[in-house]
C-alpha positions as CSV (number, residue, x, y, z in Angstrom):
1,M,0.0,0.0,0.2
2,S,1.6,3.3,-1.1
3,I,0.8,6.6,0.2
4,E,-0.1,9.4,-2.6
5,F,-0.3,13.1,-2.4
6,R,-2.6,15.1,-4.9
7,E,-2.7,18.7,-5.3
8,H,-6.4,19.7,-4.3
9,H,-7.4,23.4,-4.6
10,T,-10.2,25.3,-2.1
11,S,-11.2,28.5,-1.9
12,G,-10.2,28.3,1.8
13,H,-6.8,26.9,1.7
14,P,-4.8,28.3,-1.5
15,F,-2.3,25.0,-0.8
16,Q,-3.3,21.6,-0.2
17,L,-2.4,18.2,-1.1
18,E,-4.8,15.1,-0.1
19,V,-3.2,12.3,1.5
20,R,-4.2,9.0,0.1
21,R,-3.5,5.5,0.9
22,S,-4.2,3.1,-2.0
23,G,-6.9,5.8,-3.2
24,I,-8.6,6.4,0.0
25,L,-8.6,9.6,1.4
26,I,-6.8,9.4,5.2
27,G,-5.7,13.0,5.4
28,H,-4.6,16.4,4.1
29,V,-1.6,18.4,4.1
30,R,-2.0,22.3,4.3
31,R,0.1,25.3,4.5
32,N,-0.7,27.6,7.6
33,V,-0.3,31.3,7.6
34,A,3.3,31.1,9.1
35,G,4.4,28.9,6.0
36,V,4.6,25.7,8.2
37,Y,3.0,22.9,6.6
38,Q,0.7,20.8,8.5
39,Y,-0.7,17.0,8.5
40,L,-4.1,17.0,9.5
41,R,-5.3,12.8,9.7
42,G,-9.0,12.2,8.6
43,E,-11.3,12.9,5.6
44,F,-13.0,15.6,7.7
45,N,-10.3,16.8,10.0
46,E,-10.2,20.8,9.9
47,L,-8.5,21.6,13.5
48,V,-6.2,19.1,14.9
49,F,-2.6,18.3,12.9
50,E,-0.7,15.4,13.8
51,F,2.5,16.9,12.4
52,Q,4.1,19.7,11.1
53,D,7.4,20.7,9.2
54,Q,8.7,24.1,7.4
55,D,10.1,21.4,4.6
56,L,7.4,19.9,2.7
57,D,9.7,16.8,1.8
58,A,10.4,16.3,5.3
59,L,6.8,16.3,6.4
60,K,5.8,13.5,3.4
61,K,8.6,11.2,4.7
62,K,6.9,11.5,8.5
63,I,3.6,11.0,7.0
64,E,4.9,7.9,4.7
65,Q,6.8,6.6,7.7
66,A,3.8,7.1,10.3
67,E,1.1,5.5,7.6
68,G,3.4,2.7,6.8
69,V,2.9,1.6,10.8
70,R,-0.5,1.9,10.8
71,R,-1.3,-0.7,7.8
């Protein structure tokens, strides 16, 4: 099962990636007003982030490692 990151544009969030495992939406990555990327687990989670990092690639690696453990 691989983790996939897809760009997803919304009016409320100028930068957002959908995080999908085997095609199923499992969370989102957003950039906050300070420019920090945050991973919000779950399809409807709008408030609580699980990981954050200033480097998008580093955050993606954290997500892949964490989601790999939860298979």
